[in-house]
PALUM-610931 format. One record per residue (C-alpha): x, y, z. Coordinates in steps of 0.1 Angstrom, whole numbers, plus 2048, in hexadecimal, padded with zeros to 3 digits. Each point is the difference from the previous one (the first is absolute). Example, Ala and Ser with C-alpha at 12.3 -4.5 7.8 and 13.67 -1.06 7.14 Angstrom:
<rs>
+-----+-----+-----+
|   X |   Y |   Z |
+-----+-----+-----+
| 87B | 7D3 | 84E |
| 80E | 822 | 7F9 |
+-----+-----+-----+
</rs>
This chain:
<rs>
+-----+-----+-----+
|   X |   Y |   Z |
+-----+-----+-----+
| 24B | 99A | CE1 |
| 7F0 | 80F | 7DD |
| 7E3 | 7EA | 801 |
| 7F8 | 809 | 823 |
| 802 | 826 | 7F1 |
| 7E8 | 7FA | 7E5 |
| 7E6 | 7F9 | 81E |
| 808 | 824 | 810 |
| 7EA | 815 | 7ED |
| 7E0 | 7E7 | 809 |
| 811 | 802 | 826 |
| 802 | 825 | 800 |
| 7DB | 800 | 7F4 |
| 7F2 | 7ED | 81B |
| 813 | 812 | 819 |
| 7F2 | 81F | 7F5 |
| 7DD | 7F1 | 7FF |
| 805 | 7FA | 823 |
| 807 | 81F | 80A |
| 7DF | 812 | 7EB |
| 7ED | 7E3 | 815 |
| 7FE | 812 | 81F |
| 7F2 | 81D | 7F7 |
| 7E0 | 7FD | 813 |
| 80D | 808 | 824 |
| 7F0 | 81C | 813 |
| 819 | 80C | 81A |
| 7FC | 81D | 817 |
| 81D | 814 | 80D |
| 7FF | 810 | 81D |
| 7F5 | 825 | 806 |
| 81D | 80F | 80A |
| 811 | 7F2 | 7E5 |
| 7E5 | 80C | 7E3 |
| 803 | 825 | 811 |
| 822 | 7FF | 7F7 |
| 80A | 81B | 7E6 |
| 7FD | 7F1 | 7DD |
| 81F | 807 | 7F2 |
| 820 | 7EE | 80E |
| 826 | 7FC | 7F3 |
| 81A | 7E5 | 809 |
| 820 | 7FE | 7FD |
| 815 | 7DE | 808 |
| 825 | 7F4 | 7FC |
| 807 | 7DB | 800 |
| 826 | 7F5 | 802 |
| 805 | 7D8 | 7FF |
| 823 | 7F1 | 806 |
| 810 | 7DD | 80A |
| 81F | 810 | 813 |
| 806 | 801 | 826 |
| 7F7 | 821 | 805 |
| 7DA | 7F4 | 7F8 |
| 805 | 7DD | 80A |
| 81B | 7FD | 821 |
| 7F2 | 7DE | 800 |
| 802 | 7F1 | 7DC |
| 822 | 813 | 7EA |
| 7F9 | 7F1 | 7DD |
| 808 | 81C | 7E6 |
| 7F2 | 7EB | 7E1 |
| 7E5 | 7FF | 7E6 |
| 7E6 | 81A | 806 |
| 816 | 811 | 817 |
| 7F4 | 824 | 7FD |
| 7E1 | 813 | 7F7 |
| 7EF | 825 | 805 |
| 7E1 | 80D | 7F4 |
| 7F2 | 823 | 809 |
| 7DC | 804 | 7FD |
| 7E8 | 81F | 7FB |
| 7D8 | 7FB | 804 |
| 7E3 | 816 | 801 |
| 7DF | 803 | 7F4 |
| 7F5 | 809 | 7DA |
| 7E7 | 801 | 7E7 |
| 811 | 7ED | 7EC |
| 803 | 7E1 | 815 |
| 7DA | 801 | 809 |
| 7F6 | 800 | 7DC |
| 815 | 7E0 | 7F6 |
| 7FA | 7F0 | 822 |
| 7D9 | 805 | 7F3 |
| 806 | 7EF | 7DF |
| 818 | 7E3 | 80D |
| 7F0 | 7E0 | 814 |
| 80B | 812 | 820 |
| 7F0 | 805 | 821 |
| 7DC | 80D | 7F5 |
| 7FB | 828 | 800 |
| 7DD | 7FD | 814 |
| 7F1 | 7EE | 81B |
| 81D | 808 | 814 |
| 816 | 81A | 80D |
| 824 | 7FF | 7ED |
| 81A | 812 | 7F9 |
| 81C | 7FC | 7E3 |
| 823 | 80F | 7FC |
| 817 | 802 | 7E4 |
| 824 | 7FB | 80C |
| 822 | 803 | 7EB |
| 821 | 7F1 | 80A |
| 823 | 7FE | 7F5 |
| 811 | 7DC | 807 |
| 824 | 7F0 | 7FD |
| 809 | 7DF | 807 |
| 822 | 7EB | 803 |
| 809 | 7DC | 7FB |
| 822 | 7EF | 804 |
| 80E | 7E0 | 803 |
| 80E | 7F2 | 81D |
| 823 | 80B | 80A |
| 801 | 823 | 7EE |
| 824 | 806 | 80B |
| 80F | 7DA | 7FA |
| 7F8 | 7F7 | 7DD |
| 814 | 7DF | 802 |
| 7E9 | 7F7 | 81C |
| 7E3 | 807 | 7ED |
| 7EC | 7E0 | 7F2 |
| 7FA | 803 | 7DC |
| 7D9 | 7F1 | 800 |
| 7F9 | 81E | 817 |
| 7EC | 81D | 7F5 |
| 810 | 821 | 7F1 |
| 801 | 825 | 805 |
| 7E3 | 813 | 7F4 |
| 7EE | 821 | 807 |
| 7DD | 80B | 7FC |
| 7F6 | 827 | 7FF |
| 7DB | 808 | 7FC |
| 7EA | 81C | 806 |
| 7DB | 7F6 | 807 |
| 7DD | 80F | 7FD |
| 7DF | 7EF | 810 |
| 7E0 | 803 | 811 |
| 7F4 | 7EE | 822 |
| 7D9 | 801 | 80A |
| 7F9 | 7FB | 824 |
| 7E2 | 7F8 | 816 |
| 803 | 7F3 | 825 |
| 800 | 7DF | 7F6 |
| 80E | 801 | 7DB |
| 81E | 80B | 7EB |
| 809 | 7FC | 7DF |
| 822 | 80A | 7F0 |
| 80C | 804 | 7DB |
| 821 | 80B | 7FD |
| 812 | 806 | 7DE |
| 826 | 800 | 800 |
| 816 | 809 | 7E3 |
| 827 | 801 | 801 |
| 81F | 7F1 | 7F7 |
| 815 | 7E2 | 807 |
| 826 | 805 | 7F7 |
| 81A | 819 | 808 |
| 7E6 | 81C | 7FD |
| 7F4 | 7F7 | 81C |
| 821 | 80D | 817 |
| 7FF | 7E1 | 814 |
| 825 | 7FD | 801 |
| 800 | 821 | 80B |
| 7E9 | 7FF | 81B |
| 811 | 7E0 | 80C |
| 81E | 80D | 805 |
| 7F9 | 81F | 80E |
| 7E8 | 7EF | 81A |
| 823 | 7E8 | 806 |
| 816 | 821 | 805 |
| 7E7 | 80C | 81A |
| 7F7 | 7DF | 815 |
| 81E | 7E6 | 7F4 |
| 81C | 80E | 7F7 |
| 815 | 7DF | 802 |
| 7E8 | 7EF | 7E1 |
| 807 | 80D | 7DF |
| 7E0 | 7EF | 7E6 |
| 817 | 7F0 | 7E1 |
| 7EF | 7F4 | 7E3 |
| 7E8 | 81D | 7F6 |
| 80F | 801 | 7DC |
| 7ED | 7DF | 7FC |
| 7DE | 80B | 80C |
| 7E2 | 7FB | 7E9 |
| 7FE | 81B | 7E2 |
| 7E6 | 819 | 7FC |
| 7DF | 7F5 | 7F6 |
| 7DC | 810 | 804 |
| 7F1 | 7F5 | 81E |
| 7DA | 806 | 808 |
| 7EA | 7EB | 819 |
| 7D8 | 807 | 808 |
| 7F7 | 7F6 | 826 |
| 7DC | 7F8 | 80C |
| 7F9 | 7FA | 822 |
| 7DF | 7FD | 817 |
| 800 | 7FE | 824 |
| 7E6 | 7FB | 81A |
| 803 | 807 | 827 |
| 7ED | 7EC | 819 |
| 7FB | 811 | 822 |
| 807 | 7DB | 81A |
| 800 | 81E | 81C |
| 7FC | 825 | 7FB |
| 7E5 | 80B | 817 |
| 812 | 821 | 80B |
| 805 | 7F7 | 823 |
| 821 | 7FF | 814 |
| 80D | 7E2 | 7F6 |
| 811 | 7F5 | 7E3 |
| 7F2 | 7FE | 7D8 |
| 806 | 7E2 | 7EB |
| 7F9 | 801 | 7D8 |
| 804 | 7E5 | 7E4 |
| 80C | 810 | 7E1 |
| 7FD | 7E3 | 7E2 |
| 80A | 808 | 7DC |
| 802 | 7FB | 7DC |
| 80C | 808 | 7E2 |
| 815 | 800 | 7E0 |
| 81F | 80D | 7EF |
| 800 | 801 | 7DB |
| 820 | 814 | 7EB |
| 822 | 7F8 | 7F3 |
| 812 | 7FE | 820 |
| 7E6 | 7EC | 812 |
| 7E3 | 7E7 | 7FA |
| 7F0 | 7EE | 821 |
| 7E1 | 7FA | 814 |
| 800 | 809 | 828 |
| 7EF | 7FC | 81C |
| 803 | 804 | 822 |
| 7F5 | 80E | 823 |
| 80B | 816 | 81B |
| 7FB | 7FE | 822 |
| 7FF | 821 | 817 |
| 801 | 806 | 821 |
| 801 | 827 | 811 |
| 7F1 | 818 | 816 |
| 7DC | 804 | 805 |
| 7FA | 81A | 7E5 |
| 817 | 7F4 | 7E5 |
| 7FF | 811 | 7DE |
| 7E4 | 7F8 | 7E8 |
| 816 | 7F8 | 7E5 |
| 80C | 7DF | 7F5 |
| 81F | 7FA | 814 |
| 828 | 80E | 7FF |
| 807 | 80C | 7D9 |
| 81F | 7EF | 7F1 |
| 816 | 804 | 7E2 |
| 7EA | 7ED | 7E9 |
| 7DE | 807 | 80D |
| 805 | 827 | 811 |
| 7E9 | 813 | 815 |
| 7EA | 819 | 7ED |
| 7E7 | 81E | 805 |
| 7E0 | 7E6 | 7FB |
| 802 | 7F3 | 823 |
| 7F9 | 810 | 822 |
| 820 | 802 | 818 |
| 7F6 | 814 | 818 |
| 7E6 | 7E7 | 80D |
| 7DC | 7FE | 80A |
| 7F1 | 800 | 820 |
| 81B | 80E | 817 |
| 810 | 815 | 7E7 |
| 80E | 817 | 81D |
| 818 | 7E4 | 808 |
| 823 | 80F | 7F3 |
| 813 | 7DD | 801 |
| 7F4 | 7E3 | 7EF |
| 811 | 7DF | 7FC |
| 801 | 7E1 | 7F2 |
| 812 | 7DE | 7F9 |
| 7F6 | 7E9 | 7E5 |
| 80C | 7DE | 7EE |
| 7FA | 800 | 7D3 |
| 804 | 7DF | 7ED |
| 7FE | 803 | 7DE |
| 806 | 7E0 | 7E4 |
| 800 | 809 | 7D9 |
| 7FE | 7E7 | 7E5 |
| 81E | 80F | 7ED |
| 800 | 7FD | 7D6 |
| 81C | 81A | 7F7 |
| 817 | 812 | 813 |
| 819 | 81A | 7E5 |
| 81A | 806 | 81B |
| 807 | 7DB | 7FF |
| 805 | 7FA | 7DD |
| 820 | 7EF | 808 |
| 7F6 | 7E6 | 818 |
| 7DF | 7E9 | 7FE |
| 7E3 | 810 | 819 |
| 7EF | 7ED | 81C |
| 7D8 | 7F7 | 7F2 |
| 7F5 | 80A | 824 |
| 80D | 81D | 816 |
| 7F6 | 80C | 826 |
| 809 | 816 | 81A |
| 7FA | 809 | 829 |
| 802 | 820 | 80A |
| 800 | 80F | 824 |
| 801 | 820 | 80B |
| 7F7 | 820 | 816 |
| 7F1 | 823 | 7FB |
| 7F5 | 81C | 80E |
| 7EB | 81F | 7F6 |
| 809 | 820 | 814 |
| 7E8 | 81E | 801 |
| 7E9 | 7F4 | 7E5 |
| 819 | 80A | 7EB |
| 824 | 7ED | 803 |
| 803 | 7DB | 7F0 |
| 81F | 7EF | 80B |
| 805 | 7DB | 7FA |
| 81A | 7E4 | 803 |
| 7FD | 7DD | 7F2 |
| 813 | 7E0 | 7F6 |
| 7F5 | 7E9 | 7E6 |
| 80D | 7DB | 7F4 |
| 7FF | 7F5 | 7DE |
| 7FA | 7D8 | 7F7 |
| 81B | 7F7 | 7E3 |
| 7FB | 817 | 7DF |
| 810 | 7EB | 7EB |
| 80B | 7DA | 7FA |
| 829 | 804 | 808 |
| 7F9 | 816 | 819 |
| 818 | 7F4 | 823 |
| 7EC | 80E | 819 |
| 7E3 | 816 | 80B |
| 800 | 827 | 7FF |
| 7F3 | 819 | 815 |
| 7FD | 824 | 804 |
| 7FD | 81D | 818 |
| 7E6 | 822 | 7F9 |
| 7FB | 825 | 80E |
| 7E3 | 813 | 7F9 |
| 7FB | 825 | 804 |
| 7E2 | 810 | 7F9 |
| 7EC | 824 | 7FF |
| 7DE | 806 | 7FB |
| 7E6 | 822 | 804 |
| 7E1 | 80A | 7FA |
| 7F5 | 820 | 7EC |
+-----+-----+-----+
</rs>
């Protein structure tokens, strides 16, 4: 694994070069989108959990067991200036919007059999919590979106993960008391930089009365003290004829921002837009600080399916389930989570 990590800066540079190489596109946004007010604000809450309330079909309560992230996004001049300087989508030659976003998040990780230490495997992952605050920028046209997200926080008791899990179990699962948090990873500084590019291809989206179909591939990388990995993936989205002009449903790792156009293009008078989607992602993993007690797998994948609703062009509601491949070599079974999303956007 240390030998692989020596190549990470080179691989990250190649990914960034790939992101920069897509700057020659010249998409044109629908007229009714371009006449929207210039400013927009988005608030969104993402909550992921592996319990029965979120996944009635598969109650596991282990490993990545809970995550929450609150995100606020709006247009900001500093984000515009920084996006012009970075190798993101170009500032001229196409209609673009740039937004800043800010967030606070907490992620909780546990071993299996949280309430029965005697039944716990010695080679399982340990207790850990990650609390971070982030600031980032996203620049998007109708067909390309670039995102840079800097996360700074702490792993360890100061993340307050133990207290958060206790509160969750008090509210939803009082019969299962988490035991073993006194052995969690100790406090350490945590910083990650996420870089991502997505493209959107309309397979069938002509504004008629039938459904729209879109394919959204993506590439990116994360580098930092918590995660080092390269990723690639794709989303297939099928929905109402007047889908939002965005890049699919937001999620905790890739939240929606004010850089996209949730009120939709042609057919903006529609008060309800719906979509179902399937997403796959693969990662080449070089380091995961949250798995310091076990040996992480070199490759990690996931499959996500979900549904999203846009109501009255402002309120977004979403639900999804995600299935993961094994993260570490001694992991016995695959994991999965369910996720709820609620978002509110308004123009000014």
